[in-house]
Structure formats: structure tokens, C-alpha cells
VMD Tcl script that draws the C-alpha trace (Angstrom):
set ca {
  {-73.11 -143.99 -153.89}
  {-72.67 -146.24 -156.90}
  {-72.29 -143.20 -159.15}
  {-69.82 -141.55 -156.77}
  {-67.68 -144.64 -156.14}
  {-65.75 -144.37 -159.46}
  {-64.80 -140.78 -158.53}
  {-63.09 -141.81 -155.28}
  {-59.30 -141.71 -155.67}
  {-57.36 -144.92 -155.14}
  {-56.18 -145.39 -151.57}
  {-58.92 -143.16 -150.15}
  {-62.16 -144.34 -148.57}
  {-65.47 -142.91 -149.80}
  {-65.89 -141.15 -146.43}
  {-62.44 -139.57 -146.71}
  {-63.21 -138.46 -150.25}
  {-66.46 -136.87 -149.08}
  {-64.69 -135.08 -146.23}
  {-62.09 -133.74 -148.66}
  {-64.78 -132.49 -151.02}
  {-66.60 -130.73 -148.21}
  {-63.42 -129.28 -146.69}
  {-62.37 -127.50 -149.89}
  {-65.62 -125.53 -150.15}
  {-64.74 -121.84 -150.03}
  {-67.79 -120.95 -147.94}
  {-67.03 -123.53 -145.27}
  {-64.98 -122.95 -142.17}
  {-65.16 -126.35 -140.44}
  {-66.17 -129.94 -141.10}
  {-67.62 -131.96 -138.22}
  {-67.96 -135.58 -139.34}
  {-69.97 -138.08 -137.38}
  {-68.30 -141.18 -136.00}
  {-69.53 -144.31 -134.27}
  {-66.22 -145.70 -133.08}
  {-62.50 -145.00 -132.71}
  {-61.72 -146.64 -136.04}
  {-63.94 -144.16 -137.89}
  {-62.41 -141.25 -135.98}
  {-58.91 -142.40 -136.96}
  {-59.96 -142.82 -140.61}
  {-61.46 -139.32 -140.65}
  {-58.32 -137.85 -139.11}
  {-56.21 -139.68 -141.71}
  {-57.95 -137.66 -144.40}
  {-55.33 -135.03 -143.70}
  {-55.09 -131.68 -145.40}
  {-57.67 -131.39 -148.13}
  {-56.44 -131.31 -151.67}
  {-58.57 -129.71 -154.35}
  {-60.42 -132.06 -156.64}
  {-59.68 -131.78 -160.32}
  {-62.21 -129.89 -162.42}
  {-63.70 -133.02 -164.05}
  {-64.29 -134.70 -160.70}
  {-65.82 -131.54 -159.23}
  {-68.13 -131.26 -162.22}
  {-69.17 -134.93 -162.02}
  {-69.90 -134.72 -158.28}
  {-71.89 -131.50 -158.79}
  {-73.97 -133.12 -161.54}
  {-74.80 -136.07 -159.29}
  {-75.67 -133.69 -156.46}
  {-77.86 -131.51 -158.67}
  {-79.74 -134.51 -160.03}
  {-80.23 -136.62 -156.92}
  {-79.81 -134.50 -153.81}
  {-80.65 -130.87 -154.58}
  {-84.35 -131.59 -155.29}
  {-84.63 -133.34 -151.91}
  {-83.06 -130.66 -149.71}
  {-82.90 -127.20 -151.24}
  {-86.53 -126.40 -150.57}
  {-85.61 -126.55 -146.87}
  {-83.69 -123.31 -146.99}
}
mol new
graphics top color blue
foreach p $ca { graphics top sphere $p radius 0.5 }
foreach p [lrange $ca 0 end-1] q [lrange $ca 1 end] { graphics top cylinder $p $q radius 0.2 }
display resetview
């Protein structure tokens, strides 16, 4: 999270930023975020229409994913 935090746009929560990144994936048809309370549901809904991330941000997020997450999950499928 510490490496992703600087990539989160101002005025957007990290969760909203993550939802936006997921929602703009071409192979994805729906995003179903988890929530624990009404406040989280409202924050997720406030994410609004996803806007594409700029190329540098997409590249940085992909590099973090490839380094830290891919080795942990891709063997599962």
C-alpha cells in the first residue's frame, strides 16, 4: 500500500482509486466491492464513472503488481 499511495489522485481514497483501476479493465464486466458499513458503500458509489489512468500510473501499478502480487496468486489459475 505504501508504494501505491503516491499514485492515488488527490481527492480520491485509495479504495476509490483501486475500484477505478479495476473498472477500466477491458476484460471486466462488473466490479463487486466488499463493504462493512453504509459509509463504505457510499464511498464506493461516489467513485462514479471510471476514468482511465494515465500511462505512467498504469505502468507503475502494473510493476508493483508484477513484483508483489503476481507471484502470490497467478499459480492459482
